[in-house]
C-alpha positions in Angstrom: 126.4 91.0 90.0 124.4 94.0 91.2 121.6 91.3 92.4 124.3 89.5 94.1 126.6 92.8 95.7 122.3 94.0 96.9 122.2 90.7 98.5 125.6 90.9 100.0 125.1 94.6 101.4 121.6 93.6 102.7 123.2 90.4 104.6 126.1 93.6 106.3 123.0 96.1 107.3 121.5 93.3 109.3 125.2 91.6 111.2 125.8 95.2 111.2 122.4 95.8 113.1 122.5 92.9 115.6 126.6 93.2 116.5 125.4 96.5 117.3 122.3 95.3 119.4 124.6 93.0 121.4 127.2 95.8 122.9 126.7 96.8 126.1 125.0 99.8 126.6 124.0 101.9 130.1 121.2 100.2 130.4 122.9 97.2 128.8 123.0 95.2 126.1 121.3 91.7 124.8 124.3 90.5 126.0 124.4 91.5 130.0 122.5 88.3 131.0 124.7 84.5 131.2 127.6 84.1 132.4 131.3 85.5 131.8 132.8 82.9 132.5 132.4 81.7 128.9 135.4 80.9 125.7 135.4 84.4 125.9 135.7 87.5 129.3 134.0 90.4 129.9 136.0 92.5 128.3 137.8 90.2 125.1 133.8 90.7 124.4 133.8 93.8 124.3 137.1 94.2 122.0 135.8 91.2 120.0 132.1 93.5 119.1 133.7 96.9 118.8 136.2 95.3 115.5 133.5 93.9 114.5 131.1 97.2 115.0 134.0 98.6 112.5 134.5 96.2 110.7 131.3 95.7 109.8 130.7 99.7 109.0 133.6 99.8 106.7 132.4 97.2 104.8 128.9 98.9 104.9 130.3 102.3 103.8 132.0 100.6 101.4 129.2 98.4 99.6 127.1 101.4 99.3 130.0 103.7 97.3 130.2 100.1 95.4 126.8 100.0 94.6 126.0 103.5 94.3 129.1 103.5 90.6 127.1 100.3 89.3 124.0 102.0 89.4 125.1 105.5 88.1 126.9 103.5 85.9 124.8 101.1 84.2 122.2 103.8 82.5 119.7 102.7 80.2 119.1 105.1 76.6 115.5 103.9 75.0 112.7 105.6 77.3 110.8 102.4 78.8 106.9 103.0 77.3 104.8 100.4 79.2 103.7 102.9 81.6 102.3 105.3 78.9 98.8 106.4 79.2 96.5 105.9 76.2 96.0 109.3 74.1 92.5 111.3 75.0 90.4 112.9 73.1 90.3 116.3 72.9 87.2 117.9 74.7 85.5 120.3 72.3 83.1 123.2 73.6 79.5 122.6 71.7 78.5 124.7 69.3 75.7 126.0 70.2 74.2 127.2 73.7 70.9 127.3 74.8 70.8 131.2 76.1 68.2 131.5 78.9 65.8 134.5 79.1 67.8 137.0 81.3 65.9 138.3 84.8 63.5 141.1 84.7 62.9 140.7 80.9 59.0 141.9 80.5 58.3 140.7 77.4 58.8 137.0 77.8 56.2 134.9 80.0 56.6 133.9 83.0 56.3 130.2 82.1 58.2 130.3 79.3 60.9 127.8 78.8 63.9 128.1 75.7 63.7 127.1 72.5 65.0 123.8 71.4 67.0 126.0 68.8 69.5 127.7 71.6 67.8 131.2 69.9 65.9 133.7 72.2 62.4 135.4 70.7 62.1 138.8 69.8 60.4 140.9 71.8 57.1 142.0 69.9 
């Protein structure tokens, strides 16, 4: 039902845009070309397009309210978990980090590296 009304709403919107574009504006609308000796006179066409615009605009507003009401009343009590992310393992800090030599430490040789076990060498 909702999809059907949504399609009808889209058709009404397209017709409303078409009728508005067909009306004569200050620069002349899409109906400015052609002879006025058709089925309707220029004044009759303007009255028809004005009336059609009013009817289509009213239908558009009513359909918008109806669709909003239907969409609001169709609430779901279940949560869709299909887009849920997989659980991520927590990040833990390393147990022991190597301690670098302090700058200006006179007891460490110039080319010394930190021990593999993370302890700082004692001064002798």
